[in-house]
N, C-alpha and C positions, 0 to 999 in steps of 0.2 A: 829480868836480865836475859832470860832465855828468849823471850819474845824480841827484845832489842837485838840480840845476837842473830836471831833468825832473819830479822829484817836486814841487818848489815850483810849477812851472807847472801841473801836474795839480791840485794843491790850490787854486790861484788860480782855475782854471776851474770848480772844483766847489764853490765857496763858496755857490752858490745851493741846494745840497742841504739838506734839513731831515731831522732824525732823528724817527722815530715814537716816541711815548711807550711805555714798557715796559708790556706787558700780560701778566702771568704766566699768565693763563688761556688765552692763545693760543699755538700752536706757533711756534717761531722760523722766520722766513722765510729766513734765511741761516744756514747751519751750515758751519764750516770746521774741518778737523782736520789737523794737521801731525804726521806720524810721522817720527821721527829715531832710527834704531837703529844701534848700533855693530856693525861687522863684524869678527869675529875672524879676522884674516889676518896672515901674517908681516910685512906692510908696516908694521904698527904700530911695530915696533922701529926703522924708518928714517923715521918721520914727521918731516918738516922744514918743512912748510907748513901753515898753518891752513886753506888752501883745498883740502886734499887730500881730495876727495870720494869717493875709492875706499875710504875707511875707514867710510863710512856708507851706509845704505840710507834714502833719503828718499821720502816719499810725501805729497802734498798732496791732500786730498779736500774738495770743496766741494759743497753741496747748496743750491739756491735754489728756492723754491716760493712761489706766490701773490704775485708782485711786479708792480706796475704802475708803470712809469717813463716819464718824458719826458726825453729827452736831446738835447743839441745834437750835431751831427755832429762838431764840433771836440772836444767832450768825449769822444766815442767814439774819436776818433783818438788822443787823449792816453793811452788805455789802453796802446797799444803803446809810447809813449815812457816811460811809467811803469816798464815792465819791462825797458827797455834798460839794459845794464850794459857799461861799457868793458872790464872784465876778463872774458875768456871763461871760462865754467864749464860743466860738463856740464849738460844739461837736467834740470830737476827733474820727476820723474814726478808726474803729477797725474790726478785723476778729478773731473769736474764733472757734476753732475746738475741739470738744469733742468726745472722742472715748473710749468706754469701761469704763464708769464712773458709780460707784455704790455709792449712798448716802443714808444713814439712818438718817432721820430727826426726832429728838426727840423734842416733845412739852414740853418745860421747863417753860411755863407760866401758866400751869393749876394748880388747887388747889392740896395740898399735898395728900389729900385722893383720888383724881381721878387718875386712871391709864389708860393711852392712849398708844396704840401700836404705835411704830414709823412708820413713812411713809418711805417706801423703794423705792428708784428711781433707775432704771437701764437705762442708756443711752448707746445704742450700738454705735451710731454715730449721731452727730448733728453739724451743721454749723450755726453760728450766725454772722451777719455783721451789722455794723452801718455806714451809709454814712455821708458826711459832713453836710447834712441838719438835722441830728439827727434821721432819720428813721431807725428802727431796723428791719432787715430782717432775717427770719429763712429759710435758703436755703435747698433744697432737700438733702437727706442723700447721694445720689450718686454723689454729686458735689465734685470735687477734688480741694483742695486748698493747693498745695505743697509749701513748704518754698522756697523762691527764692534763699536763700543762699545754701540750700541743693542741689537744682537744678544746681546752678553754680558749686558747688563742684563736683557733679556727672559728669557734662560736662567736667570739668578739668580732673577728673580721667579717663573718657572715652578717651579723647584726648591723655592722657599719655599712656594708654594701647594700643590705636591704633598706636601710634608712636613706642612703644616697639615692637608690632607685625610687623610693617613695617620693623624695623631694623632686627628682627629675620628672616623675609621673605627674605630680601636682603642678610643676612648672609647665609641662607639656599641655595639661588640661587647661591651664589659664591662657596659654598662648593660643590654643585651639578656640577657646571662647572669644578671645580678643580678635582673632582672625575672622571668626564667624560674624562678630559685630561689625568689624571694618568692612567685610564683604557686603553685609546688608546695607551699611551706610553708603558704600560705593554704588550698589544697585539703586538706592533711593536717589543718590545724586545724579546718576545717569538718567533716571526717569524724570527728574526735575529739569535736567538739561534738555531732554527731549521735548518736554512740555514748553520750556522757554523758547526753544527753536520754533515750535509750532505757533506759539503766541506771537513771536517776532514775524513769522511769515504771514500770519493773519493780519497783524498790524500794518505790515507793508502793503498788503492787498487793499486794506481799508483806506490807507493813505492815497494809493493810486485811484481808487474809486472816488475819494473825496476830490482829488485834483480833477478828475473827469467831470464830476458833477459841477464843480465850480466853473470849469471851462464852458459847460453847457449853459449855465446860468449867465455867464458874462456874454456869451453869444446871443442868448435870448434877449438880454437887456439892450445890447447893441442894436439888434434887429428892431426891437420896439422903438428905440430912440430914432432910428432912421425912418421909420414909417411915420412917426409923429411929425418929423421935420418935412417929409414929403407932403403930408396932408396940409400943413400950414402953408406951404409954398403955393399950392393950387388955389387956396382961397385968396 
């Protein structure tokens, strides 16, 4: 009941929040991933409680980027109440990545006549992690904690791109070989056409020579016939 009351109180204090309209073209500002893996141990045969966390490996990963918020101090304090649970349970391991976060913290618990300037926080990059033993670690800002799912997706995309590139390379090699073969055939055809033209020129010259020889033979035969006739006439 206490946990339910804390959640209701947290929701009541947060009713002033507004949701940003979805813009698919923009990257999400808040990403949360919950991993819940079953551990294969002999304890599974004696599992008697639904809250036996020794049978699971849990990890909560959150990434927040490019967020500009204005919060009341009481709202910020309610975050702790929201996560309070009467039933003791092992700490949930988590990883939080903050990048380009701007928070304006307004103190709403002061007297009405007191005017306090809001506390402005700018977080360029921050990594927070909590282990199974409940120790909270603030890691160096240069530590990279990429999302496993995004890495897997990038790996799949790279494999697909490499496969497409290999197919294009194989197709290009086949086209190159085909072009080389066609170029060689074209050169052979050009050489054959040149030989054919030379043969046609030679044949034409031979035909002219044949006609000339036939003309000479006809003239010779005609002259011979004329001489025979002249010899016969004299006798």
